[in-house]
FIFITOR-692804 format. One record per residue: residue number from 1; residue in three letters; x, y, z of N, C-alpha, C in turn. Coordinates in steps of 0.02 Angstrom, whole numbers, plus 50000, padded with zeros to 5 digits. Layout:
+-----+-----+-------+-------+-------+-------+-------+-------+-------+-------+-------+
!   i !  aa !   n.u !   n.v !   n.w !  ca.u !  ca.v !  ca.w !   c.u !   c.v !   c.w !
+-----+-----+-------+-------+-------+-------+-------+-------+-------+-------+-------+
! NUM ! ALA !     X !     Y !     Z !     X !     Y !     Z !     X !     Y !     Z !
...
+-----+-----+-------+-------+-------+-------+-------+-------+-------+-------+-------+
//
This chain:
+-----+-----+-------+-------+-------+-------+-------+-------+-------+-------+-------+
!   i !  aa !   n.u !   n.v !   n.w !  ca.u !  ca.v !  ca.w !   c.u !   c.v !   c.w !
+-----+-----+-------+-------+-------+-------+-------+-------+-------+-------+-------+
!   1 ! MET ! 50043 ! 49941 ! 50000 ! 50000 ! 50000 ! 50000 ! 50045 ! 50062 ! 50000 !
!   2 ! SER ! 50028 ! 50111 ! 49960 ! 50069 ! 50171 ! 49956 ! 50061 ! 50214 ! 50018 !
!   3 ! GLU ! 50111 ! 50257 ! 50028 ! 50110 ! 50302 ! 50086 ! 50051 ! 50350 ! 50082 !
!   4 ! THR ! 50033 ! 50372 ! 50022 ! 49977 ! 50417 ! 50013 ! 49911 ! 50384 ! 50034 !
!   5 ! MET ! 49902 ! 50321 ! 50014 ! 49841 ! 50285 ! 50032 ! 49838 ! 50274 ! 50107 !
!   6 ! GLU ! 49894 ! 50259 ! 50139 ! 49895 ! 50250 ! 50211 ! 49877 ! 50315 ! 50246 !
!   7 ! HIS ! 49905 ! 50370 ! 50221 ! 49891 ! 50436 ! 50250 ! 49816 ! 50452 ! 50242 !
!   8 ! THR ! 49788 ! 50440 ! 50183 ! 49718 ! 50453 ! 50170 ! 49674 ! 50409 ! 50215 !
!   9 ! GLY ! 49692 ! 50347 ! 50223 ! 49655 ! 50301 ! 50266 ! 49656 ! 50324 ! 50338 !
!  10 ! HIS ! 49714 ! 50347 ! 50361 ! 49720 ! 50372 ! 50430 ! 49677 ! 50434 ! 50439 !
!  11 ! GLU ! 49680 ! 50480 ! 50391 ! 49640 ! 50541 ! 50395 ! 49565 ! 50526 ! 50394 !
!  12 ! CYS ! 49545 ! 50477 ! 50354 ! 49475 ! 50457 ! 50351 ! 49452 ! 50430 ! 50418 !
!  13 ! LYS ! 49491 ! 50385 ! 50448 ! 49473 ! 50357 ! 50513 ! 49471 ! 50411 ! 50567 !
!  14 ! LYS ! 49519 ! 50456 ! 50563 ! 49521 ! 50511 ! 50612 ! 49459 ! 50555 ! 50605 !
!  15 ! SER ! 49439 ! 50569 ! 50544 ! 49380 ! 50610 ! 50531 ! 49316 ! 50575 ! 50555 !
!  16 ! ILE ! 49311 ! 50511 ! 50541 ! 49253 ! 50472 ! 50563 ! 49249 ! 50470 ! 50639 !
!  17 ! GLN ! 49306 ! 50462 ! 50672 ! 49307 ! 50461 ! 50745 ! 49285 ! 50529 ! 50773 !
!  18 ! ALA ! 49307 ! 50583 ! 50742 ! 49288 ! 50650 ! 50765 ! 49212 ! 50660 ! 50757 !
!  19 ! VAL ! 49184 ! 50638 ! 50701 ! 49111 ! 50643 ! 50691 ! 49075 ! 50600 ! 50743 !
!  20 ! HIS ! 49101 ! 50541 ! 50755 ! 49071 ! 50496 ! 50806 ! 49071 ! 50530 ! 50874 !
!  21 ! ASP ! 49127 ! 50561 ! 50892 ! 49132 ! 50596 ! 50957 ! 49081 ! 50653 ! 50962 !
!  22 ! ALA ! 49075 ! 50692 ! 50908 ! 49027 ! 50747 ! 50907 ! 48956 ! 50721 ! 50913 !
!  23 ! MET ! 48940 ! 50669 ! 50876 ! 48872 ! 50642 ! 50878 ! 48857 ! 50609 ! 50946 !
!  24 ! TYR ! 48907 ! 50584 ! 50979 ! 48898 ! 50556 ! 51046 ! 48873 ! 50611 ! 51094 !
!  25 ! VAL ! 48902 ! 50670 ! 51088 ! 48884 ! 50725 ! 51132 ! 48820 ! 50760 ! 51110 !
!  26 ! LEU ! 48811 ! 50768 ! 51045 ! 48754 ! 50806 ! 51018 ! 48697 ! 50762 ! 50994 !
!  27 ! GLY ! 48708 ! 50697 ! 50994 ! 48660 ! 50651 ! 50965 ! 48595 ! 50645 ! 51004 !
!  28 ! GLY ! 48550 ! 50608 ! 50976 ! 48485 ! 50600 ! 51006 ! 48436 ! 50648 ! 50973 !
!  29 ! LYS ! 48375 ! 50642 ! 50993 ! 48322 ! 50680 ! 50962 ! 48318 ! 50753 ! 50984 !
!  30 ! TRP ! 48345 ! 50770 ! 51044 ! 48330 ! 50834 ! 51074 ! 48388 ! 50883 ! 51083 !
!  31 ! LYS ! 48449 ! 50860 ! 51090 ! 48503 ! 50904 ! 51110 ! 48514 ! 50963 ! 51063 !
!  32 ! ILE ! 48513 ! 50951 ! 50999 ! 48524 ! 51005 ! 50952 ! 48467 ! 51056 ! 50956 !
!  33 ! SER ! 48406 ! 51034 ! 50966 ! 48350 ! 51080 ! 50974 ! 48357 ! 51121 ! 51038 !
!  34 ! ILE ! 48380 ! 51091 ! 51091 ! 48391 ! 51127 ! 51154 ! 48446 ! 51179 ! 51144 !
!  35 ! ILE ! 48500 ! 51161 ! 51112 ! 48554 ! 51209 ! 51098 ! 48527 ! 51266 ! 51055 !
!  36 ! ALA ! 48488 ! 51249 ! 51004 ! 48460 ! 51301 ! 50960 ! 48417 ! 51350 ! 51000 !
!  37 ! SER ! 48379 ! 51324 ! 51047 ! 48338 ! 51367 ! 51090 ! 48382 ! 51413 ! 51132 !
!  38 ! LEU ! 48434 ! 51385 ! 51162 ! 48477 ! 51424 ! 51207 ! 48524 ! 51471 ! 51169 !
!  39 ! LEU ! 48530 ! 51463 ! 51104 ! 48570 ! 51511 ! 51065 ! 48537 ! 51580 ! 51065 !
!  40 ! PHE ! 48473 ! 51583 ! 51083 ! 48438 ! 51647 ! 51087 ! 48443 ! 51678 ! 51157 !
!  41 ! GLY ! 48484 ! 51648 ! 51200 ! 48496 ! 51676 ! 51266 ! 48473 ! 51630 ! 51322 !
!  42 ! PRO ! 48491 ! 51648 ! 51384 ! 48472 ! 51607 ! 51442 ! 48397 ! 51600 ! 51447 !
!  43 ! LYS ! 48375 ! 51541 ! 51469 ! 48304 ! 51527 ! 51475 ! 48289 ! 51486 ! 51537 !
!  44 ! ARG ! 48229 ! 51493 ! 51561 ! 48206 ! 51450 ! 51615 ! 48184 ! 51383 ! 51585 !
!  45 ! TYR ! 48180 ! 51334 ! 51627 ! 48161 ! 51266 ! 51607 ! 48095 ! 51268 ! 51568 !
!  46 ! SER ! 48045 ! 51303 ! 51594 ! 47979 ! 51304 ! 51561 ! 47983 ! 51337 ! 51491 !
!  47 ! ASP ! 48028 ! 51385 ! 51483 ! 48036 ! 51417 ! 51417 ! 48065 ! 51367 ! 51366 !
!  48 ! ILE ! 48115 ! 51328 ! 51388 ! 48145 ! 51278 ! 51344 ! 48093 ! 51225 ! 51327 !
!  49 ! LEU ! 48055 ! 51204 ! 51377 ! 48003 ! 51154 ! 51367 ! 47952 ! 51178 ! 51315 !
!  50 ! ARG ! 47936 ! 51242 ! 51317 ! 47889 ! 51271 ! 51268 ! 47921 ! 51276 ! 51198 !
!  51 ! ASP ! 47985 ! 51293 ! 51195 ! 48020 ! 51300 ! 51131 ! 48028 ! 51234 ! 51094 !
!  52 ! VAL ! 48046 ! 51181 ! 51131 ! 48062 ! 51117 ! 51101 ! 47999 ! 51074 ! 51098 !
!  53 ! THR ! 47963 ! 51080 ! 51044 ! 47900 ! 51045 ! 51036 ! 47908 ! 50970 ! 51038 !
!  54 ! GLY ! 47868 ! 50938 ! 51081 ! 47867 ! 50865 ! 51084 ! 47908 ! 50834 ! 51139 !
!  55 ! ILE ! 47953 ! 50872 ! 51170 ! 47995 ! 50843 ! 51223 ! 47955 ! 50841 ! 51288 !
!  56 ! SER ! 47963 ! 50788 ! 51326 ! 47929 ! 50783 ! 51391 ! 47973 ! 50817 ! 51444 !
!  57 ! GLY ! 47942 ! 50835 ! 51499 ! 47979 ! 50866 ! 51554 ! 48035 ! 50822 ! 51580 !
!  58 ! LYS ! 48019 ! 50758 ! 51587 ! 48069 ! 50710 ! 51613 ! 48129 ! 50706 ! 51565 !
!  59 ! MET ! 48115 ! 50704 ! 51500 ! 48169 ! 50699 ! 51451 ! 48210 ! 50764 ! 51449 !
!  60 ! LEU ! 48177 ! 50821 ! 51455 ! 48214 ! 50885 ! 51456 ! 48261 ! 50887 ! 51515 !
!  61 ! SER ! 48237 ! 50866 ! 51573 ! 48280 ! 50865 ! 51633 ! 48341 ! 50821 ! 51622 !
!  62 ! ARG ! 48330 ! 50762 ! 51594 ! 48384 ! 50715 ! 51581 ! 48435 ! 50744 ! 51532 !
!  63 ! GLU ! 48409 ! 50774 ! 51478 ! 48453 ! 50802 ! 51427 ! 48494 ! 50861 ! 51455 !
!  64 ! LEU ! 48462 ! 50905 ! 51493 ! 48497 ! 50962 ! 51522 ! 48552 ! 50939 ! 51570 !
!  65 ! LYS ! 48539 ! 50888 ! 51610 ! 48590 ! 50862 ! 51655 ! 48649 ! 50834 ! 51616 !
!  66 ! GLU ! 48634 ! 50797 ! 51563 ! 48687 ! 50768 ! 51522 ! 48727 ! 50823 ! 51486 !
!  67 ! MET ! 48692 ! 50874 ! 51463 ! 48726 ! 50929 ! 51430 ! 48769 ! 50970 ! 51479 !
!  68 ! GLU ! 48747 ! 50974 ! 51541 ! 48787 ! 51007 ! 51592 ! 48850 ! 50966 ! 51607 !
!  69 ! THR ! 48843 ! 50901 ! 51610 ! 48900 ! 50856 ! 51620 ! 48951 ! 50864 ! 51564 !
!  70 ! ASN ! 48926 ! 50874 ! 51502 ! 48970 ! 50881 ! 51444 ! 48991 ! 50953 ! 51431 !
!  71 ! LEU ! 48980 ! 50996 ! 51481 ! 49004 ! 51066 ! 51480 ! 48972 ! 51109 ! 51426 !
!  72 ! LEU ! 48913 ! 51090 ! 51402 ! 48878 ! 51128 ! 51351 ! 48831 ! 51181 ! 51382 !
!  73 ! VAL ! 48805 ! 51165 ! 51441 ! 48754 ! 51206 ! 51473 ! 48775 ! 51223 ! 51544 !
!  74 ! LYS ! 48758 ! 51283 ! 51564 ! 48770 ! 51305 ! 51634 ! 48702 ! 51316 ! 51666 !
!  75 ! ARG ! 48693 ! 51287 ! 51725 ! 48631 ! 51294 ! 51763 ! 48643 ! 51344 ! 51819 !
!  76 ! THR ! 48599 ! 51394 ! 51824 ! 48607 ! 51445 ! 51876 ! 48544 ! 51447 ! 51919 !
!  77 ! VAL ! 48555 ! 51443 ! 51984 ! 48500 ! 51445 ! 52032 ! 48503 ! 51512 ! 52068 !
!  78 ! VAL ! 48449 ! 51550 ! 52066 ! 48445 ! 51615 ! 52099 ! 48398 ! 51609 ! 52158 !
!  79 ! SER ! 48421 ! 51632 ! 52216 ! 48383 ! 51626 ! 52279 ! 48328 ! 51678 ! 52283 !
!  80 ! THR ! 48283 ! 51677 ! 52236 ! 48225 ! 51720 ! 52239 ! 48169 ! 51681 ! 52273 !
!  81 ! GLN ! 48111 ! 51713 ! 52282 ! 48054 ! 51678 ! 52310 ! 47999 ! 51677 ! 52257 !
!  82 ! PRO ! 47983 ! 51623 ! 52224 ! 48015 ! 51557 ! 52228 ! 48083 ! 51557 ! 52193 !
!  83 ! VAL ! 48120 ! 51504 ! 52205 ! 48187 ! 51496 ! 52176 ! 48181 ! 51496 ! 52099 !
!  84 ! THR ! 48227 ! 51532 ! 52066 ! 48227 ! 51535 ! 51993 ! 48287 ! 51496 ! 51968 !
!  85 ! VAL ! 48275 ! 51453 ! 51920 ! 48329 ! 51415 ! 51889 ! 48331 ! 51433 ! 51815 !
!  86 ! SER ! 48390 ! 51450 ! 51790 ! 48396 ! 51465 ! 51719 ! 48453 ! 51424 ! 51689 !
!  87 ! TYR ! 48449 ! 51416 ! 51624 ! 48499 ! 51378 ! 51587 ! 48526 ! 51422 ! 51532 !
!  88 ! GLU ! 48591 ! 51416 ! 51520 ! 48622 ! 51452 ! 51465 ! 48679 ! 51411 ! 51437 !
!  89 ! LEU ! 48696 ! 51425 ! 51376 ! 48753 ! 51390 ! 51346 ! 48817 ! 51416 ! 51375 !
!  90 ! THR ! 48864 ! 51372 ! 51386 ! 48931 ! 51393 ! 51405 ! 48966 ! 51419 ! 51342 !
!  91 ! GLU ! 49024 ! 51447 ! 51351 ! 49062 ! 51469 ! 51293 ! 49075 ! 51410 ! 51247 !
!  92 ! TYR ! 49090 ! 51353 ! 51277 ! 49102 ! 51292 ! 51239 ! 49038 ! 51271 ! 51202 !
!  93 ! GLY ! 48981 ! 51275 ! 51235 ! 48917 ! 51258 ! 51204 ! 48901 ! 51305 ! 51146 !
!  94 ! GLU ! 48919 ! 51368 ! 51153 ! 48908 ! 51416 ! 51099 ! 48951 ! 51401 ! 51038 !
!  95 ! SER ! 49005 ! 51364 ! 51048 ! 49048 ! 51347 ! 50991 ! 49012 ! 51301 ! 50941 !
!  96 ! ALA ! 48954 ! 51274 ! 50961 ! 48914 ! 51232 ! 50916 ! 48871 ! 51274 ! 50869 !
!  97 ! LYS ! 48868 ! 51339 ! 50879 ! 48825 ! 51383 ! 50839 ! 48836 ! 51375 ! 50763 !
!  98 ! PRO ! 48898 ! 51375 ! 50738 ! 48906 ! 51366 ! 50666 ! 48877 ! 51300 ! 50640 !
!  99 ! VAL ! 48882 ! 51248 ! 50680 ! 48854 ! 51182 ! 50661 ! 48778 ! 51187 ! 50658 !
! 100 ! ILE ! 48748 ! 51219 ! 50708 ! 48675 ! 51226 ! 50711 ! 48652 ! 51269 ! 50652 !
! 101 ! ASP ! 48688 ! 51323 ! 50638 ! 48669 ! 51367 ! 50582 ! 48670 ! 51329 ! 50515 !
! 102 ! ILE ! 48721 ! 51290 ! 50504 ! 48727 ! 51252 ! 50442 ! 48671 ! 51199 ! 50439 !
! 103 ! LEU ! 48657 ! 51165 ! 50494 ! 48603 ! 51116 ! 50495 ! 48536 ! 51149 ! 50481 !
! 104 ! ALA ! 48525 ! 51208 ! 50509 ! 48461 ! 51243 ! 50499 ! 48453 ! 51262 ! 50425 !
! 105 ! LYS ! 48506 ! 51288 ! 50395 ! 48503 ! 51306 ! 50324 ! 48491 ! 51244 ! 50281 !
! 106 ! TRP ! 48527 ! 51191 ! 50296 ! 48519 ! 51129 ! 50257 ! 48447 ! 51103 ! 50266 !
! 107 ! GLY ! 48421 ! 51106 ! 50327 ! 48353 ! 51083 ! 50340 ! 48301 ! 51122 ! 50301 !
! 108 ! GLU ! 48311 ! 51188 ! 50296 ! 48264 ! 51229 ! 50257 ! 48265 ! 51208 ! 50183 !
! 109 ! VAL ! 48325 ! 51200 ! 50156 ! 48332 ! 51180 ! 50086 ! 48302 ! 51111 ! 50075 !
! 110 ! HIS ! 48314 ! 51065 ! 50121 ! 48288 ! 50997 ! 50115 ! 48211 ! 50997 ! 50116 !
! 111 ! ARG ! 48183 ! 51035 ! 50163 ! 48109 ! 51039 ! 50168 ! 48080 ! 51065 ! 50102 !
! 112 ! THR ! 48110 ! 51117 ! 50074 ! 48087 ! 51145 ! 50011 ! 48093 ! 51094 ! 49955 !
! 113 ! CYS ! 48148 ! 51059 ! 49953 ! 48160 ! 51007 ! 49902 ! 48108 ! 50953 ! 49906 !
! 114 ! ILE ! 48093 ! 50929 ! 49965 ! 48045 ! 50876 ! 49974 ! 47974 ! 50900 ! 49958 !
! 115 ! LYS ! 47958 ! 50962 ! 49977 ! 47891 ! 50989 ! 49962 ! 47881 ! 50994 ! 49887 !
! 116 ! ARG ! 47933 ! 51015 ! 49851 ! 47929 ! 51021 ! 49778 ! 47917 ! 50952 ! 49746 !
! 117 ! LYS ! 47947 ! 50901 ! 49776 ! 47942 ! 50833 ! 49749 ! 47872 ! 50805 ! 49755 !
! 118 ! THR ! 47837 ! 50824 ! 49809 ! 47770 ! 50796 ! 49820 ! 47714 ! 50837 ! 49792 !
+-----+-----+-------+-------+-------+-------+-------+-------+-------+-------+-------+
//
């Protein structure tokens, strides 16, 4: 096997692993929608629940905890009466914005393409 083919094979595997890692953190039905919601600024739990159509409260709680563990989301508790909890993207979480923007644009084009077909 030539050195060029070995190099290309290594780069391919490296790229696939990087995509796998990203999808591990962002994968599932809800995380990207939650990030998209929080790209518009900090929100309370109920606001996110309203933004992300179809997600259950239990699933939103689970996803937010997992996203906090993966350093994408910061949870802030304010000692008001009643206690106020808000969520916002960390700087690291905001680094996903270009990915979300590209997915949103692609999704719009795809929806238009499919509508034209039917």
